[in-house]
C-alpha positions as CSV (number, residue, x, y, z in Angstrom):
1,M,108.7,-14.2,135.5
2,S,104.8,-13.0,136.8
3,D,102.6,-11.9,134.5
4,K,99.8,-10.6,136.6
5,P,100.3,-6.8,136.2
6,A,99.5,-7.1,132.5
7,T,96.7,-9.1,133.4
8,T,95.6,-6.6,136.2
9,A,96.5,-3.9,133.0
10,F,94.0,-5.5,130.3
11,Q,90.9,-6.0,133.1
12,M,91.1,-2.5,134.3
13,K,91.0,-1.5,130.6
14,Y,88.2,-3.6,129.9
15,L,86.3,-2.7,133.3
16,F,86.4,0.8,132.1
17,L,85.2,0.4,128.5
18,F,82.6,-1.6,130.2
19,M,81.0,1.4,132.2
20,L,81.9,3.9,129.1
21,S,79.1,1.5,127.7
22,A,77.0,1.6,130.4
23,I,76.9,5.5,131.1
24,S,76.5,5.4,126.9
25,V,73.0,3.4,127.1
26,V,71.9,5.7,130.0
27,A,72.4,8.9,128.3
28,Y,70.1,7.5,125.4
29,S,67.9,5.2,126.6
30,Q,65.3,7.6,127.5
31,D,62.3,8.6,125.2
32,T,62.0,12.4,124.4
33,I,58.3,13.9,123.9
34,F,58.6,17.7,122.0
35,L,55.2,19.3,122.5
36,R,54.0,21.7,120.3
37,E,53.3,24.8,122.2
38,N,56.9,26.3,122.6
39,N,59.3,23.8,121.9
40,I,58.9,22.2,125.2
41,E,60.6,19.0,125.3
42,F,61.0,16.3,128.2
43,K,62.1,12.7,129.1
44,A,59.6,9.7,129.4
45,K,59.3,6.6,128.8
46,V,56.3,5.7,125.8
47,T,54.6,3.2,126.8
48,E,52.0,3.4,124.1
49,V,51.0,5.2,121.4
50,T,47.0,5.4,120.0
51,D,45.4,7.4,117.5
52,E,44.5,9.8,120.1
53,V,46.9,9.8,123.0
54,I,50.1,8.6,124.0
55,K,50.8,7.1,127.0
56,Y,54.2,7.3,128.8
57,K,55.6,7.4,132.3
58,K,57.8,10.4,133.6
59,W,61.3,9.5,133.2
60,E,62.4,11.0,136.8
61,N,59.6,8.6,138.0
62,L,59.4,4.9,135.9
63,D,57.4,3.1,139.2
64,G,55.0,5.7,139.0
65,P,52.1,6.4,138.1
66,T,51.3,6.7,133.4
67,Y,49.7,9.7,132.0
68,N,48.3,10.4,128.5
69,L,49.0,13.5,126.3
70,N,46.6,14.6,123.4
71,I,48.3,13.5,119.8
72,S,47.2,17.3,118.9
73,S,49.9,18.7,122.0
74,I,52.5,16.7,120.4
75,S,55.2,18.1,117.4
76,K,56.7,14.2,117.4
77,I,58.6,11.8,119.6
78,R,61.9,10.9,119.9
79,Y,62.8,7.2,120.5
80,K,65.2,5.8,122.4
81,N,67.0,3.9,118.9
82,G,67.3,7.7,117.4
83,Q,63.6,6.8,115.3
84,E,61.1,9.6,115.3
85,D,57.5,9.8,115.0
86,N,56.0,13.2,113.7
87,F,52.6,14.1,114.0
88,S,50.0,17.0,112.9
89,A,47.9,19.1,114.3
90,T,44.3,18.4,114.4
91,G,41.6,18.0,117.0
92,T,42.0,21.5,118.7
93,D,43.3,24.4,118.7
94,A,47.2,23.6,117.6
95,T,48.0,27.4,118.5
96,N,46.9,26.8,122.1
97,P,47.1,23.5,122.5
98,I,45.5,21.8,125.7
99,V,48.3,19.2,128.0
100,Q,46.9,17.1,130.0
101,S,47.6,15.8,133.3
102,A,46.7,11.8,134.7
103,S,44.4,9.8,132.9
104,A,41.3,12.1,132.0
105,L,40.4,12.1,127.5
106,A,39.9,15.2,125.9
107,P,39.0,18.3,128.8
108,S,37.4,20.7,128.1
109,K,39.4,24.4,126.6
110,I,40.1,26.5,129.0
111,N,37.7,29.7,128.5
112,T,39.8,33.0,129.2
113,F,41.0,36.4,128.0
114,P,42.5,35.9,124.4
115,L,46.4,36.4,124.6
116,A,46.8,39.7,123.2
117,S,44.7,41.5,126.3
118,G,47.5,40.7,128.7
119,Y,47.8,38.8,131.6
120,P,48.5,40.2,135.2
121,K,52.7,40.0,136.2
122,V,53.5,37.2,138.8
123,G,55.6,38.3,141.5
124,L,57.3,34.7,141.6
125,V,58.3,31.4,140.2
126,N,57.0,27.9,141.0
127,V,54.0,29.7,142.8
128,P,50.6,28.9,141.7
129,Y,48.2,32.1,141.3
130,W,44.2,32.0,141.7
131,F,43.1,34.3,138.5
132,E,39.7,35.8,138.1
133,N,38.7,38.7,135.7
134,G,42.5,39.5,135.0
135,A,43.6,39.9,138.8
136,I,45.6,37.4,140.6
137,T,45.4,36.2,144.5
138,E,47.7,34.6,146.8
139,L,47.2,31.8,148.2
140,E,47.9,30.4,151.0
141,K,51.7,29.2,152.0
142,A,51.4,26.6,154.7
143,D,53.3,24.8,156.9
144,Y,53.3,21.0,156.7
145,T,55.0,17.9,157.4
146,R,55.2,14.4,155.8
147,N,55.4,11.6,158.2
148,K,55.2,7.9,157.9
149,Q,52.6,5.9,159.0
150,H,51.6,2.0,158.9
151,S,48.9,0.8,156.9
152,G,47.6,-2.8,157.9
153,A,50.3,-5.6,158.5
154,W,53.0,-4.7,155.8
155,G,51.8,-1.3,154.6
156,R,53.7,1.9,154.6
157,M,52.0,5.5,153.9
158,W,53.4,8.7,153.9
159,V,50.8,11.4,155.0
160,I,51.0,15.0,154.6
161,T,49.6,17.0,157.5
162,V,49.0,20.7,156.6
163,A,48.7,23.2,159.9
164,G,45.2,24.6,160.8
165,I,41.8,23.3,159.6
166,A,41.0,25.1,157.0
167,S,42.9,27.5,154.9
168,N,41.8,31.5,154.8
169,I,41.7,31.7,151.2
170,R,38.4,31.2,150.5
171,L,37.3,30.4,146.9
172,P,33.6,30.4,144.8
173,K,32.7,27.1,143.7
174,Q,32.9,27.9,140.0
175,D,33.7,26.6,136.7
176,P,35.8,27.0,135.4
177,L,38.2,27.6,138.7
178,Q,41.7,28.9,137.1
179,F,45.0,29.4,138.0
180,I,48.8,31.0,137.1
181,I,52.0,29.7,137.4
182,Q,55.3,31.2,136.4
183,L,57.8,28.2,136.3
184,D,61.1,29.3,136.4
185,D,62.4,27.2,133.1
186,P,60.1,28.4,130.3
187,K,61.1,24.8,128.9
188,G,59.8,23.4,131.7
189,N,56.3,21.0,132.2
190,P,53.5,22.1,134.8
191,F,52.6,18.7,135.4
192,S,56.1,18.1,136.8
193,I,56.5,21.0,139.0
194,C,52.7,21.2,140.7
195,E,50.2,18.5,141.3
196,L,46.8,19.8,143.3
197,H,44.8,17.6,146.1
198,L,42.1,17.1,148.7
199,C,42.8,17.0,152.0
200,E,40.7,15.0,154.2
201,V,40.0,17.3,157.3
202,K,40.7,15.5,160.7
203,A,42.0,17.6,163.7
204,Q,44.2,19.2,161.0
205,R,44.2,19.0,157.1
206,Q,45.7,15.6,155.2
207,F,46.5,13.8,152.8
208,I,47.6,10.4,151.7
209,D,50.7,11.2,149.4
210,T,52.4,7.7,148.6
211,K,51.3,4.3,150.0
212,K,53.8,1.3,149.6
213,G,52.9,-2.5,150.5
214,M,53.8,-5.8,149.9
215,H,53.9,-5.1,145.9
216,G,55.3,-1.9,145.9
217,E,55.0,2.2,146.1
218,V,52.1,3.9,144.7
219,K,52.1,7.4,144.3
220,Q,47.9,8.7,144.7
221,E,46.9,9.8,142.0
222,A,46.5,14.4,142.1
223,I,43.3,16.3,140.8
224,K,43.3,16.1,136.9
225,L,45.1,19.3,135.8
226,D,44.1,20.9,132.4
227,A,47.4,23.5,131.1
228,K,47.5,26.1,128.4
229,A,50.9,28.0,127.7
230,L,50.2,31.7,127.7
231,N,53.5,32.5,125.9
232,D,56.7,31.3,125.4
233,T,58.8,32.3,129.2
234,G,57.0,29.3,131.0
235,L,53.5,31.5,131.9
236,Y,50.6,28.4,132.4
237,M,47.1,28.6,132.8
238,L,46.2,26.0,135.1
239,A,42.6,24.8,135.5
240,P,40.7,21.8,137.2
241,A,39.2,19.4,134.3
242,K,36.8,18.7,136.6
243,K,34.3,21.3,139.1
244,L,35.5,20.9,142.4
245,A,33.5,20.3,145.2
246,K,33.3,22.0,148.9
247,G,36.2,21.4,150.7
248,E,40.5,22.1,151.6
249,Y,42.5,22.1,148.5
250,I,46.7,22.3,148.4
251,F,48.7,22.6,145.6
252,T,51.9,20.6,146.2
253,I,55.4,21.9,144.1
254,T,57.7,19.5,143.9
255,D,60.9,22.0,143.1
256,D,60.9,24.5,146.4
257,S,58.8,21.6,148.6
258,E,56.4,24.0,149.2
259,V,52.5,24.0,149.9
260,Y,50.0,26.6,148.6
261,A,46.2,26.0,149.7
262,F,43.0,27.3,149.9
263,S,39.4,26.5,150.6
264,I,36.2,25.9,148.3
265,G,33.1,26.9,150.1
266,K,29.4,26.4,149.6
């Protein structure tokens, strides 16, 4: 009499347990970073911790760039093995810490109205508005395309092209230049939602979003932004870490796949 059915049942049980174990490993293999402001947390892969910053990669884009966060902006890190590191607030204002994008260290603090004076109500979520003298201005919601082009013998690049050569929203060349954005998720991270890019102007406005060659895919670095939480409902102030030069700029919005454009004048 054959014992094939018993063997098959054993193999299926082993396979099921293996898959369950694999799922558990994936679920708990991320590090979790907890920001001091509003108890914001997000998944990441922490690559380095120093006295001043931590370096990490976004969990949803481990092949992407490495980002830095000021230690004083972080309350704790929970590592994939369950161990936790707790941090005290030093070096910046702990009640309104600065969150840094990409790799600029110690940006200037954003000078703006005190929280007690309030801010204008933002009508749309995940949409950046220019903020000046207590008022907000809508940016140009622009039509765009994302096309693949050749780059050398082996390379490819993805180019975002925005209709027209200039935005009808012209902002002054000033520092600080401030924007307000209301996230749809109160605990969201503004740097995972939007990026700021300078466009090259030819027949239209465009910039290279991603390059792919023999050594993998490289996401082009965005303009570094500083961000500060204005309340506990996901309202953030954004400002370029450095003064913007004359040119055509766009905010790209990840979740909504939208772009919002503006020009910087003389």
